[in-house]
N, C-alpha and C positions, 0 to 999 in steps of 0.2 A: 405253725408248722415251719420247720426248716426248709429251705429251698432244696429240691432234689439235685444231687450231684451224682456223677457216673461213677460206677464201680465196675470192676470186671469179674465180679463173682458170677457164678451160673448156678441154675437151678438143678435139684436132685433129679436125676435121671436125664440129663441134658448136658453135652459136653461141646467145648468150642475150642478150636484151634488157635492158639495166640502165639505171637512172635515176643512180644514184649509187654510187659503189664505195668501200669502206673501203680503207685503205692495205694492200698485200699484203705478207706476210712475204718476207724475201730468200730467193730462190730459190739453191739449191745450184748451182754452175757445172756440175757433171756430174751433177746431180740426176736420179733415175728419175721416171717418172709412169706411172700406170695408171688406167683407169675400171672401176667396179663398177656393174652393173646388177642390182636385186633387186626382186622383185615379191612379190604376196600368195598366199594359199592355192590350190593346186592340188587341186580338190576336185570329183571326177567323179560327179555325181549320175546316176540312171538315165536322165534325159531327155538327158544329154549323150552317153550311149551310144547312145541311139536316134538322135541327129543324126549320130553317127559311122558308124552303119550305113546311114542315108539317104545321106550323103556317099560312102560306099565304092560304094554302088550306082550312084550317078551318075558318079563319078571312075574306077571300076575299079581303085583304087589301095588302100593299106592292106594289113593282114593280117587274116586270118580274119574278113573281112566287116566291119571297122571301119577308118575312116579319119579320124583327128583332125586331120589338115593343114588342111582348110578352117576349122575351128573356131578355130584359134590362129594363122592365118597373118598376121593383122593385127599380131602382135607382132613379127614377125621384122625389119622395118626399124630399131626400136629395139634389142631384145636382142642381135641380131647384130653391132651395132657396138661393144659393151662389150668390153674386154679379159678382164673375168671377169663371167659372167652367173650369178646364183645364183637357183634357184627354191625354193619349199617344197613338196614332195611329201608331203601331209598323211597319205595313206592307204596301205595295203599293196595290192599288186596280186594278182590271180589268174592263171589260165591264159588264154592268147589266146582260146580258145573259151568261157571262162566256166566255172560260172556267176558272176555278179556280183551285188553286193548294194550298196545305198545305205545312208542313215542308219537306224539308229544305229550298225551295224557294218559298215563299207565294205569292200569287196572289188572293185577295179577293173580295167579292161583294162590289161595291160601295154603295149599298143600306144601309150598315150599318152606313154609314155617316149620312144620312137622320135621322136614329134612334138616333144616338148621339146627333145630333142637337135638337130633339124633346124632348130628356130626359132631356136637359138643358145646355149641353156643349158649351162654347162659342168659345174656341180655342183649339188647340191640338199640343203638340210636335210631330215632324215626323222624328228626327234623331235617327236612331238605326241601329243594325247590319243586319237588313232586309230591309232598305231603297231602297238599289240598287239591290234588288233581281232580278228585271226584267229590269235593266238598266235605262237610263234616260227617255226612252220613258214612262216608268210606273210611274216614278216620277212626270213627267209633267202631266200625266193623273191623278194621286192622287190629286195633288194639283189643277187642274182645278175642279176636282169633289168637293173638299172641298169649293172652291170658289162658286160653283154653289148652294150648300146648305147652305152657310152662315156661315161656320166654319172657324175661324181663323187658321193660321198654322205658324210654325217656325220650323227650323232645316234642312230643304231641300229646293231647289230652282230649278227653271226652266231655269234660265239664270244667268250668273256671277253677272249681275246687281242686280238681285233679292236676290241673296246671301248677298249682302251688306246691305239690307234694315232690318229694326228692326221692329218686331211686337210690336206694342205699342197700347194699348186700353184705352179708357177713362172709368174708373170705379168710379161711385160715385164722379166724378170731379177730380180724381187722374190719371194722366198718369201712366199706369203700362205696363213695357216692359216684354216680355217673350222671353228668349232665350233656345235653345235646342242644345245639344251636345252628340255625341255617340263615342264609339270606332269602329274601322274599321270592316266591314265584310270580314271574312276569305273565304267565299263561292263566294261572287261577289263583290269584291272590285271595286270601281269607278276607271276607268282609270285616269292616271295623268291629261290629258287634260280635264277631267270632274271633277276634285277634288272638285270644288266649289260646287258640286251638294248636297252634306250635309255636315253638320258641324262635323268635328272630334274633340274629347275630347282634350283640350289643355288649361291650366290656362291663358298662354299669349293671345290666342285668345279670351277667356272669357272677360279678361280684356278690350281688344280692343273693343269688341262688348258692353260692359257695358258703356265704355266712350262714344260711339257713341249714346247709348240710353240716357245717361245723357244729352249730348249736344242737344238732341232733345227733352228735357223737361221731361223725364221720373222721376217721383218721387220715384218709387218703381221699382226695377228689380227682376224678378223670374228666376231662371235657372232650367231647366230640364236636367238630365243627365242619359244617358243609359250606365250602368257600372256594375261592380261586376261579380261574378260567379254564373252560373246557379244553382239553388236549394240550395243554401247556405244561411241559415237564419242570419248569421253573416256577416257584411261587410268585404271585403276583404282588405288587407293592402293597395293596390292602392287605394281603395276607401276611407279609412281613411286618407290617405297621400293627396289626392286630397281634400277632405273635408277641412282639415288643410289649404292647400294653397288657396283655394277659399276664405275661411273665414278670412284667415289673409290678402291676398293680393287684394281682391276686396271689393266692397261695396253691393254686392249682397244680397237682403234681405230675401231669401228663396232659398232653394235647394230641389228639388223633384227627387227622385232616381227611376229608372225602370231597368229591364232586368233579375233580379234574378228569377221570377216568383213565388217567395215566399216572405212572408212579412219579412222585415228586420227593425231594430230599428229606431225610431225617436229620435234625440238627437240634444241638442244645443251645437254647436261648436263654440268657440269664440264669443258667444252671438248670433249666428244665427242658426235658425233651419234647420236641414238636415234630411230629410226624406230618409234614405239610399235606400230603396225599399218598394213599397206599393203593391208588390204581383200582381197578376192577377186581372184585373176588370173583364174580361170575356175570357176564354179560355176552350179548351177541349183536353188536351195532350192526346196523344195514351195510355199513361200508367199513368193514374192519380194516384198521391201519397196522396191525402188528403190535403196536404200543398199547392199544385198547384191550388187547387180550393178556396182557402182562400185569401182574399185581404182587403185592408184597404181604405177607403176614408179619406184622410188627409183634415182637416178643420182648416184653419188659419184666425185669425181676425187681421187685420191691424188697429191700432189706432194711430193717429197723437198726439204727444206730444211736448212740448216745446223743447225737445232734439232729435226729429226724429221720427222714426216709431217703436212702441212697438207692438210686436206679440204674440197672445197666440195660443196655439195649442190643437186641439182635434181630434178624430178619431172615425170612426164607421166601424164595421166589416162587411164584405160582404162574400158570398159564392156562387159558382157556383153548383147548384144542378144538380146531374148526375143520369139519371134512371139507375137501375140495368139492367145488360144483362140477357135477358131470352132466354132460348133455345127454338126452335120450339116445341110446344106441353105443354110447361109449363105454370103453372098458374101464373098470377101476383102476386106479394107479397102485402098483403093488407096493405095500408097506405104507400107503398113506392112512391117515386118520379116517376112521369110519363113523364115528359118533362124537357129538360134543361132549367134552369131558373137562373138568378142572383138574389140572395135573400138578403135582408136587414136583417142581422142576429138579430139585435136588436129588429127591428120590430116584427119579427117572434116570438122571446121570450117573448115579451110583449103581444102578441095575438096569443097564442098557440091554439086556438080553431080549431078543426079538424085536428091536427097534431098528427101522432103517437109518442109513447114514444121514439121510435128510431131517429126519425127525431129531436125530441126535444133534445135528448142527443147528436146528431150531432152538432146541432146549438151551444150548450153549449160547446162543445169541441172547435169549431171554435172561439168563443168568448173569451174563456179562453186562448187558445193557441195564438191567434193573441195578446191579451193583453201582454202575456209573451215576445213574440218576440219584440213587439214595445218598451217595458219597458227595454229591456235586457241591454241598456247602460245607465240606470239611469234617463230616462226622467221624470218620476214621481217625487215626492218630490220638490226639488227646482225649477226644470224646469218646471214642471206644467202641464204636458201632461196628459189629462183626455178624458174620453168617451164622445162624443157628444150625447145629447138627445134633440130629438125634442120636442117642446112645444105641449102639447096636446090641 
């Protein structure tokens, strides 16, 4: 496959403001195209479970007293528009009635999977340092639950035979393979006899998996990597080194990164887009930093040309709104956030009616700061990374 190169084309139904555009590669007369949306970590802390319980009580919906719909509703206008939407499900799930656990060894409600599907996600990466938090039994339960709601998955497996399979989806007539790898968990490493249960980061293993995908007819291969250092907005040296190896030694068409819980740059490496870290899609850390509430949806358009696949990159900023902590007897702050919600920042800024000045200022900070982190390795300019705008 030809190495992916940037184009400034945009998908049908989406528009972007551009000041100057580089020459576009020659489109193939009967060339296919499709869009991919990918977002950051889905990390369900106990406070989010409490919010889902509150929302279920108010809505009368959900399952077993939990409704994650209101929490994630702000994502649907973007995620549902993609031809292929990829989430990162970082943790194993328990039973609908619980018990549930937070950090350091997560066990989260399976009800969130139903909501992820309803929002518009098609498939998820599942290889992370938390995959094996509760052993093989929880790995199997998680994948069973994903199958039940119709979410694809890759990165972990119930059996050695499943570990050899490749997640390939038909997207607008194109076979798209999705691979997922992670560094090992220090808290709950998989025993050697079950080492097949989730994929450990290895350029050699990625190369082998890509070959299996190509042999099965995949025209595009997307790789999710759980890598890097917690809370660092710059990619680590091992991340940079692996990005070089992956883009030099394989034909992977797109790299999507997770784990840092803060936004990291999107950059072209050897002609291939690498999103080092998309921050958190949804999380509520015990000590929020502001950065841990900010995330990015990466939006990638694949267009077939005579020389292979050309890829353009866009992004959209998200933020998890956290209500202020109020002591007993204190009055609520006028205009303050009342519930945990994932917010489409750009949509909020374009439609600020009813928002306090403080909230508007917070959203502007998130938008500007996220742009700075995403661009920090030179993705604007020649590479062409730009903000995604939904057509009105």
